[in-house]
N, C-alpha and C positions, 0 to 999 in steps of 0.2 A: 571834373571829368573832362573829356575831350570837347573841343568847341571849334567854331568857325570864327576866325579873326579877319576883319577887313583891313586892308593896307591902303593908307592914303598919306604918303609922305608930305610933310608941311611945305617942302620946297617946290611942290608941284601944284598945279591947278586943283582946287578943292571940288570934287565932283558930287559930294554928298548933297549939295543944294539941288542937284538934278536927279537925286534918288538912285545913285549908283556909286560904286567904289572902283579904285584903280585895280585892285587885286584882292583875292581871298586866300587865306591859309587855313587848311584843315588839319587839326591835330589828329594823330592816330590814338585810339582805334576808331575808325569810321567805315561805313559801307558806302562806296561811291556809286551813284546812280547816274547813268547817261540816258536821256530820252532820245528817241528818234525825232527828226524834224516833224512837228505837228502842224497839220493843215486843217482847215475848217470843214470836215466831213462828218456828218452825224451818223447814227446807227443805221439809218435808212439810205445812206449814200448821197444825201442831199447837201448842197453847198449854199449857205446863206448868201444873199445878194449884196449886202452892204459890208464895208470894211469893218465897222464897229461890231456888227453881229458876228463876223468871222473871228475877230480877236477874242470876244467874250467866250465863244465856243471853244477856241483853242485853249484859253487859260483854264476853263472848266475841265477840259480833258486832261490837262497837265496836272491839276490838283488830284484828279481821280487816279492817275498813274502813280503819283508820289505816295498817295495814301495806300495804294495796293502794295507798294514797296516798303511801307513802314516809315514814310517821311512826310514832310509838309513843306509849305512855302518857306518857312523860316530856315529850312535846311538847304535851300538853293545856294549854290556857290557861283553860278555863271548863267547868264541868259544871252542867247544869240537870236536875233530876228532878221528875217529877209522880207523886205517890203517892196511890193510892186507899186509904181506910181507914187513914190515917196513924197513928192512935193504936195500932193493932195491928201496925204494921210499922216501928217505929223501928230495927229491925235494919239498915235501909238504910244508916245511917252506917258500921257495921262492914263491910258489903259494899263500900261505896265505898272505904274505907281499904284493904281487901284488894285491890281492883282497882288502886289507885294505888301499891301497894307494888312498887317497881322491883326491888330485890334485898335480901334479908335484912331489915334494919330500915329501909332507906331508903324514905321515903314521899314521893311527889310531892304537893305541896299547892297546887293551883290554886284560884282562887275557885270556890265552888259554891253552888247554891241548890236547896233541896228544898221543893216547893210541894204542899200537900195539895189534892186535888181530889175531887169527888163521884164522878165516873166518867170513863172514857176513851172515845174514839170506837169502839174495838173491844171488844165484850163479852168478858168473861173476863180481860182484861188488867188487872193491878193496878199496873203501873209503866211509865213512859215516860221515857227519858233521851236528852238530846242533848248533844253536846260541841262545843267549838271547839278546834282545835289549830293550832299554828304550826310547820310542818315546815321543815327546813333547805332553803335554795335549792339546786337541782341544776343550774343552767345557767350556772356560771362559764365565762367564755370561754376562758381559757388557764391551765393549771396547769403550773408548771415545778418539777421535782424535781431536787435536787442530791444525789446519793448518793456518799459518799466513804469510802474505807477507808485508802488510803495517807496518811501524815501530811502529805506535801507538797500534797495536794489538799483537806485539811480546811479548812473555811471560816475557822476561827480561826487557822490557819497561813497561809492565803492569801486574804485578804479580797478581793483583786482578782478571784479566780476567782468568788466569789459575785456580785460586781459584774457580771461578764460574763454570768452567768445571768440576773440581773435585767434587764439591758439587752436581752438576747436575747428574753426574754418580752415586754418592752414593745414592741420593734421588731415582733415577730411579730404581736402582738395588734392593733396599729394598723391592720393590713391586713385584719383579719377583722371581718365584721359581728357584732354591732351597734356595735362600738367606733367605727366611722367617724362615728357621729352623736352619741356621748355627749359630755357636757360636762366630765366629770372622769374621771381614771384613778387607781385606787389600786393600788399594788404592795405586796402584803402579804407580809412576811417572818415566817414562823413559826419561832421560836427552838427550837433543839434543844440537846442536851448540848454540841455543839461551837461554838455560835454565841453568844458573849458579847455583852453590850450594847455594850461599847466597840467591838467589831468591827463590829457592825451600824451604829453611828453613823459609823464610819470609811467603811463602804460607802455610807452615805447621803450623806455629804459628797462622796465621789468621784463618785457618780452624779449628784448635783445639779450638780456642776461640769461634768460632761461631757454633760449632757442638755439644755443650753440650746437647741441646734439642733433637737432632737427636739420640745421643747415649742413652739418657734416654728413648726415645720413644721405641727403638728397644732392649734396655737392652743388649747391647753387645759392646765390645771394637772396636774402629775404629783405624786402623793403617795406617799411611801415610808414605810410604817408597820410597827411591830412588832405582834404579835398583841394585846398589851395596849393599844396605842394605838388599835387599830381601833375598839373600842366607843366610846371617847370621841369620835373623829372622826365616826363614823357618827351619834352622838347629836346632834352639831352640825349635820350636813348629810347627811340620809339619801341613800344611793345605791342604785342598782339592782344586781342581781347581775352584769349585763353590764358594769359599770364596774370590776370587780375582777379584778386579776391576782394569782394566788397563787403565791408562790415558797417552796417548802419545803426545809429542809435535813434530811436523814435519813441515819442510819447503815445501810448494807446491806453484803452480802458482796462487796465489791470491784468491783462494776460501777458505771460512771458513766453514769447515764441522762441523756440530753440532752433539754431540755424541749420542743422544738418539734414533735416528731413527733405527739404526741397532739393538740396544738392544731391541727395541720394536717389532722387527720382521717386520719392515716396510722398504720398498725400499728407499735407499738413494736418495735424490733429487740431480739432476745435474744442476739445474737452477742456474744461476749466482746470487750471493747474492750482490745486488747493492742497497738495501734499507737501509738507516740509520734511526736514531731516528726521524728526521724531516720529512722524506719522509713517514714513517709509520704513524706518527701522522697526516700528511696532508691527507693521504689516508683515515684514519678513520674519520677525520673531514669532508672531501669532500663527503664521502658516506652518512653520516648522514645529513650534511648541515643543522644543527639544526635550525638556525634562518630562513633559506629559507623554511624549512619544516613548520615552524609556519606561514610564509607568504602565502604558497601555500594552507594550510588547515585551515586557521583562521576562515572561515565561520562555520565550524562544532562546534567549541567552542562557537562562538558568538550565534549560534542558540540554544545551550544547556547550558545556564547559563550566557552568556555574558562574560564580561571581568573577572568576578569572577572565572568562570570555567577555563578560559585561564590561569590566573596568579597562582591561588592556585593549579590548576590541574598540572601545569608545575612543581611546587615544589614537588608535590607528585610523579610524574613520574620520575623526576631526582633522587630522593632519592632511589626509588626501582631499577632503572636502574644502579645506582652506586653500589648497593648491587650485582647485576648481574655481573657488570664489575669487581668487586673485586674478586668474585668467579672464573670467567674466568681467571683473571690475576694470581691467585694463581695456577691454574692448568697449565696455559701456562708457568709459570716459571719452572715447573718440566717436562712437556711434550710439548715442543715447536714444534708441528707438524701442518702442513697445514690443516689437516682434522678437527682439532678443536674438537667440542663437541662430534661427533660420535666416535672419537678416545678415548676421555676421558671416555665415557660410556663403550667402549669395554674393556678398561684397568681396570676400577674400579668396574665393575659389577661382580656379582657372575658368575663363569665360565659357569654354566649351562644356564644362561640367557643372557650372554654377546652378542652373535650374534644377538639375537632377539631385544634386547634393542638398540644395536648399529645401526642396520638396521632401526628401527623405528625412532631413532633420526636423522639419516642421511637423510631418506626420508622426514621427516618433515622439515629439513633444506633446502633441494632442493626446496620443495614446497614454503617455505618462500622466498627463493632467487628469484624465478620466480615472486611471488606476489610483492615483494619489487621493483624489476626491472621494472615491469609493472607500478607500482604506480609512481615511480620517472620519468619514461619516459613520462607518460601521463601528469604529472605535468609540465614538461618542454614544452611539446606540447601546453598545455593550456596556459602557460605563454607567449609563442610566439603569440598565438591568442589574448591574452589580450593586448600585446603591439600594435598589429595591430589595435585593436578596440580603443585604446587610441588616435591614430592619424587619424583613419578613422572611426568615430562613425557610419557612414551609412552602413558600411560593415556588412553583416550578414553571419557569418561562418556556414557551414553545418557540420554535424557529419562526413561525409566521408572525408571532407577536413582535419579535425583535425586528423582523423585516418591515413590518408596518411602521415601527418607530424610526427605522432607517429612512423610509420614504417620507415620513413626516418631516424629518430634518432636512431632506433634500428640497421639499416643497417650501419650507420656511426660508432656506437659503436663496431659492429662486425668487420668491416674493420680496425678500429684503433687497436683493440686488436690483430688482425691477423698480421698486418704489422708494427705497430709502438709501440709495447709493450715495446721495449727497452727504449723508451722515457718517459715511465710512471712516473718514479721518478721525472723527471723535470716537467712534466705536473701536478703532484700532488702538488709539491711545489708552482708552479705558481697559481694553483687553490686555494690553501690555502691562499696565499697572496691576491689574488683578492677577495676572499670571505670575508676575514677580513676587507679589505679596503672598500668594498661595505657596509658591516655591519656598520662600523663606520660612513660612509657618510650618509646612510639612517637613522640610529638611531638618529643622531644629527640633520640632515636637516629637516626631516618631522615635528617634533614638533616646530622647529624654524620658519618654513614658514607657519604653520597652522594658519588660521585666528581665529579659536575657539578651545578651549580645554575642554575636559570633566573634571568634578570636581573629586577630590580624592575620595569622598564618592561614586560617581557613579562607579568609576573604581574598588574600592576595596570592596565595600559592596553591590552594587546593583545587585542582582541575577535575570537575565532575562531569563525566561523559555519560549522560543518561541514554544517548542513542548509541548503544553498544555495537550496532552493526557498522558504524562508521569509525575510521581511525581518528585519533585525537586531532590531527591537523585539519582534516576535513570538518570535523565537528566544530573546531574553533571558527572556521570560515562561515559555517552555518550560523554560529552564534553572533556573527557580525550583522545579522538581520536586524537585531534590536537597535544597536547604535546607528545603523544606516537609516532606519525608519525615522529616527528623530530629526534627520536633516533633509528629508524628502521635501522638495519644493523650495530649496534654498535660493533659487533664482526668482522668487516671487517679486522682489523689489525691482528686478530688471524689467518686468513687463508693465511697470507703472511709470516708466521714464517720461511718457508724454502727459502725465498728470501731476508732475511735481516741479517745483522751482529748482532751477540750476541742476538739471538731471546729470550733467557730466561730472558734477561733484558729489551730489547726494547719493545717486544710485551706487557708485563704487563703494562709498563708505558704508552704505546700508548692507550691501552684499557681504563685506568682510565682517561687519559687526554681527550680522545674523549668525555666522558660523562661530565667531568669537564668543559672543554672549551666550548663544545656545550651547556651545561646547562646554563652557565653564559651568553654567547652571546644571546641565545634564550630568556632568562628571561629579559635582558635589552631591546632587540628588542620588546618583548611583552609589556613591560611597555610603551615604546615609542609609539607604535601603539595604545595602549589602551587610552592614553590621546589624541590621534588624532581622535578617533572615537566618534563623538558626536551624530550621528544618526545611530543606529544599524540596523534599518529597511531598511535604504537606502543601507547599506552594503550588507544585505542579499538579496535584490532585484536587485543588480547590474547586468547588462548583462554579466559582466566578471566572475560572480560567486564568 
């Protein structure tokens, strides 16, 4: 990064033995600090009587001023002192050396000038000192940190992972002011014990190969530099702090911090990232439970078009939901935050409307989550009642009994997430395997054991409009309730972005796979059930609904 370099040409007198330098050069970006001339006046307006006491008070005050400005003694680039009765106060040089001693024997040696004067403006003051300092810039736009513990996530083992972090930081920062108006972008890679030079240059080549569209879009050069290269490049073409993106690789205890949250102004999540690709996919699939959703709501489609509405409507719904999933996946690859849609709206909306649009989107999302949770829970409750009726046909369930069962499921879900959430990845994996196994068994066995099967013409072409008061077109759209129900909550993986490894890769894949796997399993299950349904009226009038 930027630094202060002291200049002492070998052809000139060497001043370092006297604890100063001929000149200093400050690389950009820095914040330059100029102090006023400091005299020895304490908070009570008192002036110490001795020269040494005045000097120590002045140096103490200067340290306080520098600290307030975000700097320290080691950032000083110039010291100027004005001394009354200089011949009697040559101790000033020892006091300056003491002031510039950073630790132990290390002495900061900036240029300095000591000027004898007859008197100062304030009577009683024997010394006045002013300094110039260059403090580190503190307004870098985006800082991306890649923390790795597992060997398969270490940058030297997986250079493409580091590449993804660099690309993510670049993508993100392009949308943040003031990068929108800068002419150059530097992506700084600070080498750690894990990041060898060869790995960095491999990443640099990959990034340059894949970032042509990015550079063309924003019409500006993109530099990818190591820390050592930064000083050289900045010396050739000084850049402002706003033009720098810093990507650091650091060893930490097992958590993988994703870069974009801090740059977006969001609080970093401290939740352990224990979800991998399979767990996130399992979560998305289990939330939708597509083929189970078809089974739970099949009566709606049968009543509004029969199997024609069910099968063709399912294809229509999968197509449009895949479009939604692709859009969400694209956004999640750049902004992997748990907030999901309302964060996207906040970031991408015009500034004047961002809060209103984001709040509306978030409120709608919460309302949808409540409705979806209620629908899924009541479906489970109704399924339990159906099993009881299958084995006890004489049982007549009441509404309050089903409601109590519904609330019992709610209470269990609450307690599980309160005390057993650490086991969720394992639970999701198990549920995924169980759901797929049940799908295979039911889809194959039901047609195999059925005594009669519907004809293909009846399944694919016979539109049955049981809601005679509605035209066939409207009835078909009503029948879409069933296939749409199967993909409610397809964005579930999106909201786990801060609990999974490499969310900018995993979450988009999980979103697309949720619709893809869910659509395929639901369509095959729907075909299987359609050929097993020979009497639609009997299905609609069944006591189990």
